[in-house]
N, C-alpha and C positions, 0 to 999 in steps of 0.2 A: 361065806360065799355070799356075796349080794344077791338079792332079791330082783327079778327084771319083770316090772309090772305091762304088760302086755294086755292090751286092750284087744278083746274080741271083735272081730269085724262084723261090718252092720251086716245083718239079715231081713230079708223080709219078714212082718209079721204082720197077723191078721187084720184089716182094716186100712192097710197102708194104698192110698193115691197116688199116683204120679199128677194127676193134672187137678189143683184144688186152689179153691180160692183162697184171698187175702183179704180179711176183713178190713173196710176202710180205703183198699186200693184207689187208685185214681186211676179210673180205664178210660179218662177224657182220650187218650192216643186211640184207638181201639174205634171211638165213636165218630171219626173224624168224615172228611169227604173221600170217594174212592180213591182220588190220584196220593193223597197223602198215608192209609192205609197201604197202598201199592208199593210204595218207597217203604213202608216198613222191611219188606223183604229183603230187596238188594241192600238195604243200609244194615239189616241183619247178619246177613253173610260177611260185607264188610269188616263190619267193626267184629266178628267170629275171626277171620281170617289175621285179622291185625294182631289182637289179643294172643291169640296163638304162638302168633309169630317171633312175638314179644317175649315170650314163654320160652321159646324153642331156642333163642338166640343166648337163654342163663345155662342151657344144657345141651349139649354136644349128643348125648346118648337120646334125648327125648327127640332132638332135632330127626333122628334117622328114621323115628316114627310117625312122628307132626306134621312131616311133609307132606305126606298122604291127604290129610284132611285138610292142612293149609293150599294146598296148591286146588284142591275141591270146591273148596269154599270161594277163593279168587274167581275159579272160573268160571262160577254157579252166579255170584255175583256179576261178571261180566254178561253172561248170560240175558238174564234179568234186566238188568240196567238195557242195554242193548233192544229189548223187546220194549220197553218201557219207551224209549227214544221213538222206534218204530209208532207202537201206539201213539202215539201225541204227535209225531210228527207226518205220520205217512198223509192227514189232510192238507196238508203245505203242499204236497204232491200230487193232488187231487186221487189220494189214493182212499180206502175205506180205512177207518181207525181202529186198525187190528194187528198182531201180529199171528206169525205161522207156529203151530204146535210144534216146534223143533229145537232139538238141542244143538244143531251144529252153529259156531260160532262165524265160521266162515261164511254161511247163507244172511244168517242175522248182522252181521260186519257189514256186509255189503249194502244191505238194504239200509241199514241206519248212515253209513257214511253218506249216501246220496244227500240225505236229509240233514246232516252236516255241513255238506258243502253249499247244500240249496240257502241254507239259515247264514253260514259264515264264507260269502265268494269269495272274499277277500282275507280270509282267513290265513295264517301262514302254511305255505304246503309243508314245510320240513315239520309242523306239528303232528298235523295230520298222518305223514310219510313215516314217524317216528312210532305212533301208535301202531299203524298201518303193519308193521315192521314185526310191533309187539304183539301184535293179534295174528299173525302169521306162524309165530312162537307157539301160541297156544294150540292152536287150529293142529299144527304137527304135531306136538306132543300128546294131545288129547282132542281127536276130530268129532267124537260122539260122547264125549262126558264120561267116559267109561275108565278110563287108566287110573284114575286116584280113588275109581273108588271100589274097584276089585283088582284082583290080583291075576285074573285071569278075566278071558272073554264070556261069555255068557256058553257057549259049545265048547267051551274048554278047548280049543284051537289053538290057541294064542295066550302066552304068559306076558303079562302087562310089565308085571314089576319091572319099574325103572332103576338105571343104576344113582340113586343119588350122593355117592359119599362124598364126591366134592361142592356138594350146591350149598350156592352161597347165600345162605338165607337174607343175610342183612341187608346183599345188593336187590334180590327179589322182593323184599317189604317196601324199600326204596322204587324201586320203577312201579310196583305194581300199585304204589300209591301216586305218584304220576300219571299213571292211567286212570286212574281213579277219578283224578282233578279235573283231567281233562274231559271225562265222560260225565261229570258231574255239572261242570261247567256248560260244556255243550247242551245238555238236558234242559237246566236253567233257561240257555238263551232260546232253544227251542219251544218251550212251554210259552215265553214272553213273545216271542214271534206271532206264535198261533194265536194266542190271547190279542195282542192287537190289531191282526190281520183280521179279527173276526168282529170287532168291536164297528 
């Protein structure tokens, strides 16, 4: 009879630490300008949903459970990027350089859209309209950033779990990349617009 070598699962041992430094690690990225540090957060969430999505494409069974963190990570990326656009772009509209501490994409997108239109008055209406439609999809699916984080609402009065059996992951990743490119391009333009206007 063949002997199967089964490795025991990793188990906590005394002295384990989750947050441990690495000797000689280049931490320059953490010591830069605040705007640069701020950008690490949306970029991290963007990279995370893209990597998870790529893995989900390889395994239909995994896709059924990875869909929740993937869409949450994408939604949070959107939220953070919109807040960054608002913080950098508000002075262009004569407003204070800050964003509201909310999770509602609808309100954040409404504010960010005004800045984008101000900076790109001759931009393609079709591009903005397409992104606007996609934002409405996000708002409809998850208006308060709860649906893809929890199976039910905090008061246990509503079950969130959506039916994602026929979810097209490849399409989601493709369209989310297009939206990301639009927002990143807008953010760069807004930053340059404000920089030039202050010189």
